[in-house]
N, C-alpha and C positions, 0 to 999 in steps of 0.2 A: 895674818889669814891665810892659809893654804890654799893655792892656786896652782892645777896644774898648768896653766896660759891654754888651754885649749877654750875654743869659741865652737858654737853651732856651726856644723856646713853651710847652714842655712847664712849667715854673716859671710862666709867666704862666697858662696852663692852670689850673694847681692855685691860684693866688693867686685867680682872680676865681670858681673853681666852688666851690669848697672851704672857704670861710670860718669854715666852723662848727666843723667837724674839725680841727683840728691834727693833722699826721703827724709823726711821730718822725722818717723820713727827709728829711723835705722842707730840715734843715740840709745833708743830705750832695746834694742833688739841689740848693740855689743854690751848691754851690761848681764846679758844673761851667758854666765861664766858655768863650767863644770870643775870637780877638784877630783882628786886622785882617790881621795877617801873612799868616794861611790864604790870604788872595787872591791875595800875592804868590807864595805857595806853589803856587798853583795855576795861576797866570800863569806859572810858570816853566817847570812841566810842561806847558801847552798849545803853549808855543814850541817845546820839546824835540820834543814828539810831530811837531807838524807840520812840524819842521824835519828829522826823520827820515823820515816820509814823501816829504818832497820828495826826499831825497836817493835811494831807495827807486826811485822813478819817474821820475826825471828821464832816461833816455833813453829812455823807452816814446814818448813823445808824437813823440821828432826819432831813431825807431830808424834809419830809411835816413842820413840825415846823420852820426851817429854810427858807423854801419857805414862810412860811406864816411873819416872822419876816422882812424879806429883802425885800416881798410883789412882788415876781418874782415866775416863773416858773417851774415847776420841771427841766425842763429840761435845763434850768439856774443852777440848783445846782447840776445837773453831771456835767455841766464844773467847777466847784470847784473841781473836785476831776481828771476829764481828763486833768487839763491843766497841770497835773505832766506827764502824758504820752504824752503830747505833747511837751513839753520842754524839756524831759527828751533825747530824738532820738540824737536833733542836738548838744545837749551841752555835750552830752557822749564823743566827741571825745578829745574837748579841757579838761576835767576832765582826760581822761588818759595821756594828755599830762603833764599835771600840776602835777600828783602825780609822776608819772614815770620821770621828772623833778624840779620841782621845792620842791618837799617832802612832806613829811607827812604833818608836821606838817603848814605851809602855808597853804594845803590845808584844813583839818579839821577846822581853825579857820576861814576861810572865811566861810568853810558850816555852822560853828557853829552860824558865824555872821548874813549870811542870814535868817538863821532859826530862830532866834533869833527875826531879824528886821519884818519878814513877821509876827510871831505869833504877836507882839505887834501891828503892821498896824489893823490884821483883827481887834483886839480889840476896838482900837481906832475908827475905821471906824463904830462902834455900838455905840458909846459914843449918848447919845441928842442931838439935833439939825441938824444931818446931813440928808438932803434929800435921799429919798429912791434910786434914780438914784445912787449917792454920794455914797450910803453904799454901794451898792452892788460893784459896781468898784473899792473901797477901798478893801472889802474884798476879791474879785479876784486878786487883785495887791499884798493882803498877801501871798495867796494861790500862786502867780507866785514865791515869793520871796523863798517860803520852796521847790518849784520843782526845782528853779535854785541850791539849797544847795543838793537836793536829789541825784544827780550823784557822788558830792563830798563827800558824804558819803556812799554811798553804793556799790561804787568800792574797798573802802578800807581797809575791812578786809583781802584782799589776801594781802596785800603789808603789812599791819601791821603785820600778821603771820609771813611774811619773815624776814623784818628786826628787828624784838624784840625775836620773840620765837625760841630756836633750832628745829632740825629735828622731835624729838619725839615729840613735842607740839604745830607744825603748823596747823592740823588737826581741833583739840578741839581748839585751839584759833579761825582760819579762822569760826568753827562751830558756837561758843557762840556770836561772831559779827554777822555774820550774820542774824542769827534765833533772833535777838533782834529787826527785823524789821517785822516778823509776829508777835512778842509778842507785838509790838507798835501797829499793827493790831488789834489784839485780844482786847490791850485796850482800843482803838476809838470806837470798839464796845459795851462794856460793860461801860463807863464811859461816853458819849455821852448822854443813853437814861435816865441813871439815874441821871445827873446832869441838864438835859435841859426836862424834862417830856412835859413841854410847850413853846411855841416861847418867852414869856416874859423871861427864863432862857436862851439864846441865848448868851447875853452878858456876864454872870457868867462863861456858858462854854469856851469861847475865853480866858477871863482870867484864867482860871484853865490849860488850855494847854499853855497859854504864860508864865506864871510864871518858869514852870520848864526848858523851854526852855532857861531863862535868867539865872540861874543857870548854866545849863550844860554849855553856853558860856564861863561865867566864869570859871567854871572849866578847861575847855579845853586851853582857852587864859592864864590861869596862868599856870596850871598843865603842859601842853606839852612843857618841855623846849627845847628839840630838837625834831627832824625827826626820828633820829633813836639812839641806847646805846652806851653809850663810848668805848665800844667792841663789834666786832657781835657775835652773838650767832651760828654763823652758816658758813660753807666754801661760800655757795653763798650770803648770807648776808655781806661778806667779798669780793666781788668780785664785782669789778666795771665793770663790761664787758654787762653789759643790752645793747642792741641796742640801736639808736635814735629811735626816735619815728616812723618818717619815715620811716625808713630802718626796725622800726621793723613790721609795717605795711605790708610792701613787702615779708617778710620772710613768715609772717601767712599765706598770699595769697598763698606762694608756700607748703605750711605745709598741706598733704593730711588728715594726723590723727584730725590735728586741725580744718580743714575745716567741716572734720564728727563731730566732737563736737559742732564744732556753730550753726549747722545746726540742729541735732537732738537734742540737749539740750536746743537751741533757740525754737523748736517747745516744749518741754516738759515744760519750762516756759508759752507759747502761753496758754498750754493747762490748765493750773493751774490759769492762770488769769482769762482763761473764766470761769471755775470752779467756782470761787470766786465770780467774776463778775455777774453768770446767777443763781447762786445757787436759791435763793429765785424765781425769774420767773418761775425754771425748778419745784419747788416740789410745787409752787401756784397752779398747772395748776390738780394737783391730790387731792387737798384738805388740804394741810399741811400748817399751820398756819407760821406767819413771826416768831415767838417765836421758833417754831421747827426748820426754816432754820438757825436762829441765833446759835441755840446748834451747830446744824451739821457745821458749819462753823466754830463754836469755837471748836471743837471736831476736826475738821480738822487742826486747827493752833497748837493745844495742844499737838496731836499726833504727828503732824509733828515735835514738836522741841526735844520730846521726843527721836523718831526717828534718828535725826541729830545727838541728844548728845552720842545716842549708836554707832550710825558708826561712828563719829568721833572718837571717841576713840578707837575704834577696825582699823580703819585703820593709825590711828599713830602708833601703836603697832605693826601694819604687814605690812605696806606700799601698800596693796595689792588696790589701789585705782581702777585700770580695772575690776577687779573680781565685787568690791564692787558695782561700776556704772553700769555693765552690770545686774546682778542680781536684785537690786532693781529698776530698770527701767523696767525689765520683769515683776516684780510685781507690778511695778506703772500702766502695762499698763493692766496687768488682773483686778488690781481693779477699771479703768477708765472701761473696757468694763462691770463689773458688777455693777458701778455705772449708767451707759446707760441703764440698765436693769431695775433695782431696783428703778430708778428713773420715771418708768414709770407708776410702781404699787402703787394704792391706800391701805392706810390702812395698811402699812411697817412699821414703825418707826424703831423700832429695826434694820431691815434689811439696812435700808438707814443710820440711825449712823453708825452701825457697819463698812459697807462700807465705808464713807465720814472718819472716823478713820484711814481704814487701808489706804485707799487713800492716807492722810496725812502723815502716819507715815513712808511708802515707798517713795512717792512721794518727801517730803519736804527733806529727809537727803540725797537726792541725791546733792540738789544745794551744802552746801558746801565743798565736797568728787571731785565734778564735775569742782568747782573753781580753788582749787587745781592740778586738773591733767588738767586742759589747762594750768596751768604753766609749769607742769612736759613736756607737750608734744612741748612746745612752747619755754624753755628756750631755749640762754638766750632774750630774748626779753622779757622788761620791765611786771612786774607784775599786772599792772593798765589796759595796753595796752591789754593783752590775755583777762583778765577776763572781761573787760570792754566790749570788742566787742563781747563779747558771750551776755552779757547785753542787748547790743543796738538789737542784732538779735531776743534775747524774744522777745522786747518792739514792735518790726516791723510788728513779726508774732504774737503778741496778738493782734494788731490792725486789720488784715487781716484773720485772725479766728473770732475774733466779729463781724465783718462785715458779714464773710461769714455763719455763723451760725443762727445769725438775719435775714439773707436773705432766709434761708431755712425752716424757721417758715411758717406754715399754720395756719390763723386763722380759728377758727370754732364755732360752736353757745357753749354759756358759759355752762358750767356744774354745775348742782345743787351742785357739793362738791367743786365748785373750789372756791380760797379765791382772786381770783386776781381783782376781779374787772369788770371791762368792756370790756376788752381786753383778750382776753382768745386765747392764740396760743399752737399751739401742736408741742414739741419740741420733736417729734419722730425721724425723719429723722437727726436734729443737734445731737443729743444724738450719734449717731450710727457713725456719720462722724466724730465727736470727737473724738471716742475710735478710729476709724478706723484710724485717722493722726496720733492717739498715739501708736499705735500697729504699725504701717509703719514704724515709726522712728525710735523706738525702736530695732525692726527687724533691719533694716538699722546700727544701731550702734553697735549691738551684733554680725553681722555677718563682717562687716567691720575696725570698729577702733580695730588698734593696734598700738600700739606706745611704746619707749624706754621713760626711766625716765631720762630724760635729767637733771632736775636740781641734781637729787638725783647721776646721774654717774658724774658730775661736781664735787659733794661736797666730792663723794669718790675718782676722782681724784686728787682732791686738798690735801687729807687729806693722803692717802697711797698709791697714788704715780700712779694710772692707772687701779684699779682691776675697773670693771663691778658691776652694781648693774641690777640684772636680774628683772621680772615684779612682784617677790616676796617679794622683799623689802632686799634680801639679798646679797652676793658678793659672784660672782660667783669660784672665787679662794679661799674662807674661811674654813679655817683648821677643821679637821674634829675633831667633837665633842669626847673628852676622855669619856669612859663610863668605 
């Protein structure tokens, strides 16, 4: 049995801080081992998440070239990305059931298979001899298979972190797995324009995305031999007390803290979706080029990944989920307000780029921590159920926000500095509304969200026999430190 020899940091703390007070539960605590294989499982999930994101946004950076190759309008090209959002909402409930019932291995094998077949089908649809109508239908069918795989992949980080990693590494593992998705978005925005500068290179582009998808599917199928390690890494992973799916849904609907998180953080996801979707349209009105908008989008993602890494390590060490989420949400709201102001100014590239970087740094870092917090406030409901419903909330609110913001735009005469083409829209009111929504739900979360750390409490109960974990992540009856 492969064992890295690592033991939870809690064991080290007990052995060093409590040498004179033997604990009858210490033997049980020492049985919680971690395995080097957990890093391989995390790696294949990251690769799969990244691959699925690149397939999702393959065509967005080269929309004109794709429309020319497929001989369709840009509206139909937009549906190649929108299909992910349409499919994800109804499929999410089945995905949460699969993860909590059938296990991690089956779910990831199915997700990697759908991702691979979708990528291959897109490439096969571009081979010579296919008529224009059939070509588009085959490509969008391939995108649909990728969309079916997305919930199976994107809901997994919280579950994987809970099953394979000890409590002092869970937030970090969740952060790494979750941030591989925006990394894939960034790679798609870099790779697609480089590989397909003209329409004739579209088949080569699809082949470039299909090859990694096949390799990753092989790694998942062969490399993931089980859903869980031979022995659990923590007390919560050892417990089999997760509620059945339907019962878990009922408990979540009665959990006030979870419902506040569901609504407020779902709104945050919607704001970020609107920002990513509408960034180019907002900036072009003030004369900023598509290249600059792409740079701002890249800074948004890069600084977001950095911020998520820093916050994940901090939360793993301190267990201050609530404080970290509230503080970062507050800074995110300020960054959103700043963006709504500077995005309406001309010739302010440095200010716009700086605000986009800060928006990503504070906003992206919330995602993995909030997902961990959703598990803490709803335990023993399954991790996939609690985290999955928040994703569904974000998707639904994203659709509503995009429709609302687009409806609030106002057409005006073309500005000589505009790079938008014929249709020039004023985004002043939509930007103020977006900043207002972000600020409102942030205030609601900061004021009304309070919860116990139920999972940490359960682990403390199972390990030390009942001492409670407070919101700072420490034991309420911890012995005084000798000085």
